[in-house]
N, C-alpha and C positions, 0 to 999 in steps of 0.2 A: 610350542611357544604360544602364549596368548597374544591376541591382537588387541593392543591397548588403545582405547579411545578416551580422549578427554572431552567431557561435556562441560562447557562454560555456561553456567546459568546466569540470568540477569533478572531484573524485576518484572519483565514481561513473560519470559519462559524460564522458570526455575530449572535447575539441573535435574530435579526429581522427575520432571516430565519425560526427559530422555531415558532415565532409569526405568520408569514404568513401561515405556514403549519397547525397550530392549527386552525386558522380562517377557512381555507378550510375544515378541518375535522368537525368543529362545524357547518358549514353551511349545511353539508350533514347528520350529525348524531346528533339528538337532545339529545341523552343519554349522550353525553360528554360535554354538555353545561356548566356543573358546574366545569369544569377544569379551574383553574385560573393560568395564566402564569405570573411569575415575572422574571425579567432579571437582569443580572450583566455582565459586560464586563471584561474579563481578559486583563490587560492593557499593558503587554510587547509587543514589536514589533514582527512582524512575524518571523524574523530571530531568536530572542531569544526564542520564543515559540517553534519553531522547535528544537532548541538546547536542551531545557529542556525536550521535549518529548523524545529525543534520550537518555538522561540520564535515564529517567524512563523506557525505553525499556530494558535497561541493568540492572538497579538497583532497579526498582520498584517504586510505587507511592510515598512512603515516602522519597525517595531520593531528592525530590524537595519540598521545604517549601510551604505550602498552602498560597496563597495570602490572605492578611487580608480582602480584600473586599469580597472574596468568603466565608470565615469562618463567617463573619458577616451576610451574606445573607441567611444562611441555617437554622437558628434557628427554624423556624416554617413551613418548607416545607415538603411535603409528597414525593416528587420525585425530582431528579436532572437529567438534561440532559446536556451534554457537548461534546466537541470534544477532545482537547488536555489538558484541564485543569487538574491539579493534584487533585485526590480525595483520599487522604490518611486518616490516623487515625484522624488527627485534624479536618478535615471537617466532617467525619462521626460522631465523638463524639459530635460535635456542632449541630447536627441535630437529636434531640430525636424522632421526628415524622417520620423520613425518612423510606420509605418502598421499594423504588426502585431507581436504578441508571442506566441510559441508555446512552451509549456512541455512538457518531455518527461515529463509525468506528468498524472494526471487531476486532482489537487488543484491549486488556483491560489492558495493562501494566500501564496505568495511574490511575488505580483503585486498591485499596487494597481489592482484592476480598475475601481473607480469613477473614479479619476483618469484612467486610460487611456481609459475610455469618454467622459469629458468632452472629451478631446482628439481623439475620432474614431478611436481606435486599436483595432483588432480584437484580442481576447485569446482564445486557445484552448489547451486541453490535449489530451492524447491518451488515449483510453480503451482498456482491454483490453491494454495493453502488457505487464503483468506477471501476467496472469491465471494462466497455467500455472505460473509460478514460485511464486506465493503459494499456489495449490492444492496444489502438491507439498510446500511447507513445512507446510501444515495437516495433510497426511497424516503427515508426519514427526513432528509434535508429538503426534498421536494415538498413533502407534506407540511413541514414546518414553515416553509416560505409561502406556499400558495394558500395555506389556511391560517397563517400568522400565529402559529402556536407559541413560538418562543417570545414574540412580542406581547401577546396576551398574558403569558405567564409572568413576564417581567413587570407588566403594568399592575397585575394583581398584587405581586409581592412588594411593590412600591406604594401600595395603598390606593391605587387607581382602579378603574374599571373600563379599560379602553375598548372602544367599539369602532373607531375610525382608523383605517390603515392606508398605506401608500397606494395600493391598487385593489380593485375588487377581488374577492376570493373566488377561486375556480376549483373545479373537480377534475381529478385525473382522468375520469371516464370520458370527459369532454375534450381531452387534450391530446396533442401529438407529441410524442417523446422522441427526441433525436439523440442518437448515440454515435459517437465517433470512436471507432475501434471495436474489434470483435474478438477480444480475448476472453478468458474464462470469466472475468468479472462482468463484462458486458453480456455474455451469454446467460449468466445467472440472473442478471438484472432483467433481461427480456423474459426469462422464464417466470420470474416473480411478478412481472408487470402484466402478464397475460390477462388476468382477471380485473385489472385496475385501469389500464390505459386504453384510450380510444384507438390509438394508432402508434406503432413503433417504427421509426425510420433508422436505418443503420448505414454508416459509411465506413468502409475499410477496403482500401484498394488491394489488399492481400487476401481477402476472404472470398470464398465462392458464394455467388448469389443464391445458389440452391440451398446452401447451409443456412443462410440468413432467412430465407423464405420458409424453410422447414421449421424454424423457431417461431414462426408466426409474425415475423417482421418484414419490412419492405426495404430492399436496397435503395440507397439514395446517393446523390452526388454530395460532395463536400459542401457546396454552396446551399443545396437544398436543406441540409440539416439546419442551417442558420436561418434561412428565410421562412421555412415551413413549420418549424418546431415551436411548441409552447414551453418545452424544457429541453435544454441542450446539456447532455452529459459528455464529458471528455474522459475517455477510458483507453486512450492509445498508449502504446509503450513509449518510453522516453528514449529517443535516439537523436543523432545529429540531424536527421530529416525532420523530426517533430519538435525540436527545441524552439519554443516561442512561436509555433506555427499558427497559433490563434491570437489575433491581435485586433487592432482598431477596426480594420476592414470588416472582420467577422462580427464584431459587436454592433457595428453600424447596420449590418444586414438583418439583425434580429428584430423581432416584433417588439414594440414598446411594452407589451404585456408578457414577454417571455422571460424565463429564468435560466441562469447558467449554473451548472452543478459541476464541481471538481472534487473528486475523491481519488484522483490518480497522482499526478506530480505537478507542482506549481510551475516547473520549468517548461511545461508544454504551452503555457499561456503568458501573454504580456500582461502582467498584473497591473501595471500603470494604466494601460488602456482600459482594462476592466474596471479599475477604480474610477476612472473618468466617466465611464458609461453608467456606473451606479450613482455617482455623485450628481450627474446631470439627469438621472432617471430616464435615460434613453432606453434602458431595459428595466424590467420590473424588479428584479432582485437576483440574488445568488445564494447558493449553499456551498460552503467551502470547508474542506477538511485539511487542506494543504496550503502552505504559504512559502514565499521566498525566505522570509526571516521567521524562524521559530525558536523560541516563543516570540509572539508579537511584542514590540516595544510598548511601553505604557502609553506613549503619545502617538501610537500608530493611528493613521486616519481610518483604518478598517474598523476600529473600535467605535467610531462616531456614526457609522452608517445605520440608518433605520430600515434598510431594505436588504439585509444579509443575515443569514444564520451561519455562525462560525462554530466549528468544533476543533478540538486540540489534536489533530492528526492521530485519531485513534480508530480509524476505519476498520483495521484488521485486529484490533486488540480485544478479542473475546476468548472465553474459556475454550470454546469449540475450535477456534482458529489455532490457539496455542497448542492444544492437544494434537490436532492434525499436523501441525508443523513438526512437532517432535517425532511423530510416527513417520512422516515422510523423510525426515532426516535419517532416522535409523534404517529405514528401508533403502535409502540411497547409499548409505555406508556399506550395507551388505552387498548391494548390487555392484558398487564400484570395486569392492574387494574381489568379487568373483571375476569382474572384467579384467582386473589387473593380475589375475592368476594367482591370488594368494592361496 
């Protein structure tokens, strides 16, 4: 009997990516030749899919109605793989043979994990898929802020030739970079910054100092990251322990010439406190890819700031990341199937 996998494509990772990666796996490993991949595309546009994912991040998988085309496609599948598509109760109940769900991302907010577990269904994500892409965006945000790239670009396109900016421009080679968290994104950032940064400080209470030092960085306390750094990167995992763990106190500790960069999760940071710090210019600026409300409202105060670079939560959205995600998903399905004794 074939092992039937449904690949749900979206506007970020089309179903064809999973098909291509399965073909490569099957060409190398004859024991997975009986995996049969069927596909369905989630039809909303990219903007809408991202908006719905943000709802699920805050409210869970059942906060977004399951698309009818997905519910109709799961009746006889053994496994589901997807990226942002909602996999709530309705989808799981419509799939009596389902034994595994694999998401092409580390976060699993779009899967009702509790209900799946009650049904004996394995749920997994893939870690590290976008580490390089997010690390590169973090560097881009740093450079955009400290060299005023986006502000100069805006001035030229509006018919001006701006030369005066909120703070003097600095070079990364003269700067101390502080990183909170030592996961895969942070490690890739440190690797990429070796030839650029003057000094790299890292705080992660769960990391070994020797691992940080081996990467050419220096272990530091939580407070030292804020007091000593010219750029502060938040790259910690979102947990109950880290929710809003950066707030007014930490922004007050930063140098007035320092920048704050967030390419992780908005819920790690008190955004009202950061907004106040930026409006009062008690810190030099910020580079942000994530927000509490996405997309930002038209009258959002973040749109009025002259000392931030804002991007539309696309840190991991590259061809390389999406291809890697599909590969890791198919490898995970194969490994889970072996573990479950199929």
